C-alpha positions as CSV (number, residue, x, y, z in Angstrom):
1,X,-46.7,-234.6,2.3
2,X,-45.2,-232.6,-0.3
3,X,-43.4,-234.5,-2.7
4,X,-40.7,-237.0,-1.1
5,X,-41.5,-235.9,2.3
6,X,-43.0,-238.5,5.1
7,X,-44.5,-237.6,8.0
8,X,-47.5,-239.0,10.1
9,X,-49.5,-237.6,13.0
10,X,-50.4,-239.4,16.0
11,X,-52.2,-238.7,19.4
12,X,-49.3,-239.1,22.3
13,X,-50.1,-238.5,26.1
14,X,-48.4,-235.0,25.3
15,X,-50.5,-233.8,22.7
16,X,-50.8,-234.5,18.9
17,X,-47.8,-235.3,17.5
18,X,-46.1,-234.6,13.5
19,X,-42.9,-236.8,13.0
20,X,-41.3,-237.3,9.9
21,X,-38.5,-236.6,7.2
22,X,-38.8,-233.0,5.5
23,X,-37.4,-233.2,1.8
24,X,-37.2,-229.8,0.1
25,X,-37.2,-231.1,-3.4
26,X,-40.8,-231.5,-5.1
27,X,-42.9,-229.8,-2.4
28,X,-41.0,-229.2,0.7
29,X,-43.7,-229.4,3.2
30,X,-45.1,-231.7,5.8
31,X,-48.4,-231.1,7.6
32,X,-50.8,-232.3,10.2
33,X,-54.7,-231.8,8.9
34,X,-58.0,-232.3,10.6
35,X,-60.7,-233.8,8.5
36,X,-63.3,-232.0,7.0
37,X,-65.4,-230.7,9.9
38,X,-69.0,-231.6,9.3
39,X,-70.8,-229.4,10.4
40,X,-68.3,-226.8,10.3
41,X,-66.9,-225.4,13.5
42,X,-68.5,-222.0,14.6
43,X,-66.1,-219.7,16.0
44,X,-68.0,-216.5,15.5
45,X,-68.0,-215.7,19.0
46,X,-64.6,-215.8,18.9
47,X,-61.6,-213.4,17.9
48,X,-58.4,-215.4,17.9
49,X,-56.8,-218.5,18.4
50,X,-54.1,-219.6,20.9
51,X,-51.6,-222.6,20.3
52,X,-49.3,-224.2,22.6
53,X,-46.7,-225.9,20.2
54,X,-43.4,-227.6,20.4
55,X,-42.0,-226.2,17.1
56,X,-37.9,-226.8,17.2
57,X,-37.2,-222.8,16.3
58,X,-39.4,-223.5,13.0
59,X,-41.5,-220.9,11.3
60,X,-44.8,-223.1,10.9
61,X,-48.0,-221.8,9.1
62,X,-51.1,-222.1,10.5
63,X,-54.1,-223.0,7.7
64,X,-57.7,-222.8,8.4
65,X,-60.2,-223.7,5.8
66,X,-63.8,-221.8,5.9
67,X,-66.9,-221.7,3.9
68,X,-66.5,-218.9,1.6
69,X,-69.8,-217.2,1.0
70,X,-69.4,-218.2,-2.9
71,X,-71.6,-221.4,-2.9
72,X,-68.8,-223.6,-2.2
73,X,-66.8,-222.7,-5.2
74,X,-63.7,-222.5,-3.6
75,X,-63.3,-226.3,-2.4
76,X,-63.2,-227.0,-6.1
77,X,-59.6,-225.1,-6.2
78,X,-57.2,-228.0,-6.0
79,X,-55.5,-227.8,-2.8
80,X,-58.4,-225.9,-1.5
81,X,-58.4,-222.0,-0.3
82,X,-56.8,-222.0,3.1
83,X,-57.0,-218.8,5.5
84,X,-52.9,-218.6,6.5
85,X,-50.3,-217.0,8.8
86,X,-47.0,-217.7,9.6
87,X,-46.1,-218.5,13.4
88,X,-42.7,-218.5,14.9
89,X,-41.7,-221.0,17.2
90,X,-39.1,-221.2,19.9
91,X,-36.0,-223.7,19.7
92,X,-36.6,-225.4,22.8
93,X,-39.8,-225.8,24.9
94,X,-43.5,-224.6,24.5
95,X,-44.2,-221.8,22.3
96,X,-47.4,-220.1,23.0
97,X,-48.8,-218.7,19.6
98,X,-51.9,-216.2,19.6
99,X,-53.5,-215.6,16.0
100,X,-56.2,-213.0,15.6
101,X,-58.6,-214.1,12.5
102,X,-57.5,-210.4,11.4
103,X,-54.0,-211.5,10.6
104,X,-55.2,-214.7,8.4
105,X,-54.8,-214.1,4.6
106,X,-56.3,-216.1,1.8
107,X,-54.0,-218.5,0.0
108,X,-54.3,-221.5,-2.5
109,X,-51.2,-223.8,-2.5
110,X,-49.0,-220.9,-0.6
111,X,-50.1,-218.4,-3.1
112,X,-51.7,-215.3,-1.8
113,X,-55.3,-214.8,-3.4
114,X,-55.7,-211.0,-4.3
115,X,-59.8,-211.5,-4.4
116,X,-61.9,-209.7,-1.9
117,X,-62.8,-212.7,0.2
118,X,-63.8,-212.6,3.6
119,X,-63.0,-215.4,6.4
120,X,-66.0,-216.5,8.0
121,X,-65.5,-217.7,11.7
122,X,-68.8,-219.3,11.9
123,X,-67.7,-221.9,9.3
124,X,-64.3,-223.2,10.1
125,X,-64.2,-226.5,7.8
126,X,-60.5,-227.5,8.5
127,X,-57.6,-226.9,10.9
128,X,-53.8,-227.5,9.8
129,X,-50.4,-226.8,10.8
130,X,-47.7,-227.0,8.7
131,X,-44.2,-226.9,8.0
132,X,-42.7,-225.7,4.2
133,X,-40.6,-224.2,2.2
134,X,-42.7,-220.9,1.5
135,X,-44.3,-218.8,3.9
136,X,-47.7,-217.3,4.2
137,X,-46.8,-214.6,1.4
138,X,-45.6,-217.1,-0.9
139,X,-42.0,-216.2,-0.3
140,X,-39.4,-218.7,0.7
141,X,-39.6,-219.5,4.3
142,X,-36.2,-218.1,5.7
143,X,-36.9,-220.4,8.8
144,X,-36.9,-223.6,6.8
145,X,-35.1,-227.0,7.8
146,X,-35.3,-229.9,5.5
147,X,-34.6,-233.4,7.5
148,X,-35.6,-234.7,10.4
149,X,-38.9,-233.1,12.2
150,X,-40.8,-233.4,15.5
151,X,-43.8,-230.7,15.8
152,X,-45.4,-231.3,19.0
153,X,-49.2,-229.8,19.0
154,X,-50.1,-229.5,22.8
155,X,-53.0,-227.1,22.8
156,X,-55.5,-225.2,20.5
157,X,-57.8,-222.8,22.2
158,X,-60.4,-220.3,20.9
159,X,-59.7,-216.8,22.3
160,X,-62.6,-213.9,22.9
């Protein structure tokens, strides 16, 4: 978690639940992140992910880690390189979000990377959903709200 924020992820009967307290000072984010996937997840037969999320009307970020084609050098970057996109959610109920892989942009710690990198869907090494005071372009997230937070990831599917 970022700065003084506190949150935890756990499996519930409805999905993966992220609950906690989001504090803006000193970082301003909470996340639910998979462990490093070994072997990497091969999604090369797919073009997008579909998530069903209860997100409290917040703008979230989906972040994927993948093999970088640079001999793993991006894994040496503190915080790691992530392929990120902002996703808006409805205030109430479940929001179905479709994220084409072509919408993902390389970032390091909420800052866009200007290098000519290629997203490798055949080597997904991490999946993360977060709420941050920064959007995917590094600007402030207009939907950011500090305070109590409860996000429920009901499902994640790969789409052809």
